N, C-alpha and C positions, 0 to 999 in steps of 0.2 A: 028663768033661773036654773031649771034643770039642765038646759043646754050648757050654761056656764059651769055648772057642777061637773058635767062630763068632760068639758074642755079642761077644767082645773085638774081633774084626775089624770087626764092624758098628759098635761104639762108636768105633773109630779113624776110620772114614770119617765117622761122625756128627760127631766132633770136628773133622775137617777142614772139614766143611760149616758147622758152627756158627762155627768160627773165621773162615771166609770171610764169613758174613753179619754177624757182630758186628764184625769188623775191616774190613768193606767201607767203613765210615765213614772210616777213615784214608786210604784211597786217593781218595775222591771227595767228602768233606764240604766241603773248602774250595772245590773247583771249583763245586759246587752253591751253596754259600753266597755266592760272588762272582758267581753267575749267568753264568759263562763257558761252562758246558755245562748242558743240560737233564738232569734225573735219569736219563732213559732212556739218553741218549747216554753219560753218565758211567759208568753201570753196564756198558754194553756194552764200552767201552774198558777199564775196570778188570778185567772178567772175563777178557778175552782176554789182557791183559798179565800178569795173575795166573798164568795157566797157563804162559805162556812163561817167566816168572821162575822158576817152580817147577822147570823143566826144566834150569836152568843150573848146578846144582852140588849137592853132597851134604855139604859140610863141616858145616853146621849140623845136618843130620840125624844125622850120626855123633856129634856132641857130645851130642845128646839121647839117642841110642840106647845109648851106652856110656861117656859122659864124666862123668855126674853121680852114678850109683849103681853099685855093684858087682853084676854079673849073678850072680856066684857066691853071693851072700848073699840074693837075693830069689827069689820063686816066680812061677809063672804068674799068680797072683792079683793081683800088683802092678800090672800094666798096666790091667786093667779098673777096679780101684779108683782108680788115679790119674786115669783118664779121667772116671769118674763124679764124682770130687771136683772136678776142674777145671771140668767142664761145669755142675755144680750152681751153683758160684760165678758163672760167666759168665752163666748164664741169670737168676740172681737180680739181678745188677747190670744186665743188659740190660733187665729188666722196668721198672726205674726210670730207664733212659736214661743211666746213668753208664758211660763207657768205662773198662774195666779192662784190665790186661795179660793176654792169653792166655798169653804166654810165662811170666810169673811164676806164673800160676795153674797151668800144667802142671808147672813145676818144683817148686812148693810141694806139690802133690798127689802128685807122684812121690816126693818125699822123705818125705812123711807115710805113704804106703802102704808104702814100703820100710822105714821105721822100725818099722811095725807088724809086718811079716813077719820082718825080721832081728832085731828087738829089740836093736839095737846101733847106736850112732852111727857105728861103723866102716863101715857100709854106704855112707856118703856119700863120694864122691871129691872131696875138697876142692880138689885141683889143677884139676879141671874146673869146680867150683862157684864158686870165688872170683872168677875173671874175670867170670862172669855176675853175681855180686852187685855187683862193682865197676861193671859196666855199668848196673846199676839207677840208680846216681847219675850216672855219666858220660854216658850216652846222652841223657837228658832235658836235661842241662846243655848238651851240644853242640847239640841241637835248638834250644833257646832262644837260644844264642849265635849260631849260624849265621843263624837267622831275624832276630834283632835287628840284626846287623851288615849282612846282605845287603839288608834293606829300607832301611836308612840309606844304603847305597851306591846303591840304585836311585833314591831321592829326590834324592841328590846329583847323579848323572849325568843324570837325566831331568827335573830341576826346570823346565827351559825348555819342556818338551812341554806342549801343550794337553791338557785333560782328554780330548778326543776321541781325540787321537793315543795317549795313554797307554792308553786303554781298548782301542783296536784292537790295539796292540802286545801288551799283556799278556794279553788274552783268548786270543790265539793261543799265546802262550808258556805260559800256564797249562794249556792243553789238552795240550801236550807234557809239561809237568811232571806232570800227572795220570797220563799213560801211564808216565812214568819212575818215579813213586812206586809205581804198581800193580805194575810189574815188580820193583822193589826189595822190595816187600812179599812178593810171591810167592817171591822168592829167599831170603828169611829165614823168614817165618812159615809158608809152605806146607811147608817142610822139617821142621817140628816133628812133625806127624803121620806123616811118612815115617819119622823116627827111632823113633817109638813103634811103628809097624807092624813095622819091622825088629827092634826089641827083642822084640816079641811073638813073632815067628817064631823068633828065636834061643832064647827060653825054652821054647817049645812043642816044638821039634825037638831041643833040647839042643845047639845049636851053641855053639862056644867064642868065636865072634866075631860081630859084627853086620854084616850085608851089606845095602846099600840097592840092590836090583835095579832094573832099568829099568822093570819093570811096576809097582813100587811108586811110582816117581817119576811115571810117566804117570798112573796111576789116581788117586793122591792129588791131583796137580795139577789134574786135571779136576774132581774133587769140590770142591776149594777154590774153583775158578773158578765153579762152579755156586752155591756159597754166596755169593760176591760178587754174582752175578746176582740172587739172592734179595733182597739188600740189608738194611741195618740202619738203618731210617729214624729211629728214636728217637735213635740215637747220631749220625747225620748231622746231625740238628737241633741237638744239643748242640755238636758240634765246629764245624760250619759256620755256625751262626747265633746260638747263645746266648752263646758266649764273647766274641766281638767281631764287629762287622759288617765283613766282608772285602771289600776292593776286588780287582779282578783282579790287580794287582801284588802285593798281600799274599798272595793265594791262590797265585800262582806261587812266591813266595819260600818260603812254608811248605811246599809240596809238594816243591820242589827241595831245601830244607834237610833235611827228614825223609828223603827218598829217598837223599840222599848219605850220611847217617849210617848208614842201613840197608845201603848198599853196602859201606862200610868194615867193618861188623860181619860181614857175610856172607863177605867175603874172609878174615877172621880166624877164621871158624867159630864165632862167638859169637852165640847166640840173644839178641836184644834185644827190648824191647817196642816194637812199632810205635805202640801207643797212647800210651805215654809220650813217644816222640820227636815224633810228630806234634802232640799236644796242646801240648807245650812249644814247638814251632816256631810254632804259632798264638799262644801266649802272647807269644812274642818279637816277632812282627810287630805284634801289637796294642799291646804296651807301648811299642814304638819310636815309634808314631804318637802315642798319648796314653794315659797310664797310666789315666786315669779312664774310657777307652773300653772297658776290659776288664771283663767281669762277674766280679769277684773272688769273689763268692759261689759262682758255678759252679766257678771254679778251686779253691776250698776243698773243695767236694764231691768233685771229682776227686782231689785230693791225699789226702783221707781214704781214698777207695777204694783208691788205690795202696798206702798204708801198711797197709791191712787185708788186701790180697790174699795175700801170702805166709803169714802166720799162719793166715788163714781156710782156705786151700786145704791147708795141712799138716794141719790138723784134719780137714777133709773127707776127704782121702786116707786118713788113719789110721783114721777111722771106717768108711769103705767097705771097707778091707782086712780089718778085723776082722769085719764083717758077712759078706763073701763067704767068708772062711775058715770061719766057723761054718756057712754054708749048704752048703759043699762037704763038710764033715765029716758 
């Protein structure tokens, strides 16, 4: 059991790292795509702000740790099975360069693993899960809406600016927006492995409640930041270059819009998909300029991956929980 515990701790940090490098695209893709920052500078900024954002709260971590499934009905096997299920799906989709939701992947695999162990739907805490499911629809809609409206306002108020003035102004603004988005990403996404690690400790030591200690916050935040530094270049290319050609003002708007949605969600303690929010914001600014300018075939690929994420990870989590249960016996 102790070996499995150490393996589970390793998986948690590995998940934080993988989440960092696959989700790195969300924080820096539009900045690189609009040429406002070089890839190296963008990654450095995103890495530092990712860590800082991770240190600013625990509301999302608590939701993940005890708000989705009942601790009394699951076992120690649930956590490693959920992590293996989530990471399997993330790496499969990363290989083909399709950005998917780490959030929904983790939630799906956690539910699948819990169902395999508890063998009852009652293991799911619907009061915590329903707001997250609603956010699956609402968060991307808000990202698209904010991006669409804000870029229209930018064009309205700055239409008299020359191309040179626009570029100078919004290159600098986008650099700030990149930092803001990375901070917001860390505040929401980096807290998810914190919640998983806190759940793992509670199950292993038999605690009745989930506690997110300072050492969990700091260590997971640093590992997530290192993941961002590693970078997710395939996804950066998809979001920053393949969906639509981004200008500095469009990159600024997409980053600011997505970061703001993440900030609201973090205040409410709701884990949302950075991938969904940011990609939708990119769709919004692209569609506001010219509908035909958006690569709708790429959009369709991403939408299909979104739809498949929850059922796929539920299945993966269920399978891994049964495999680990057999191995332990």
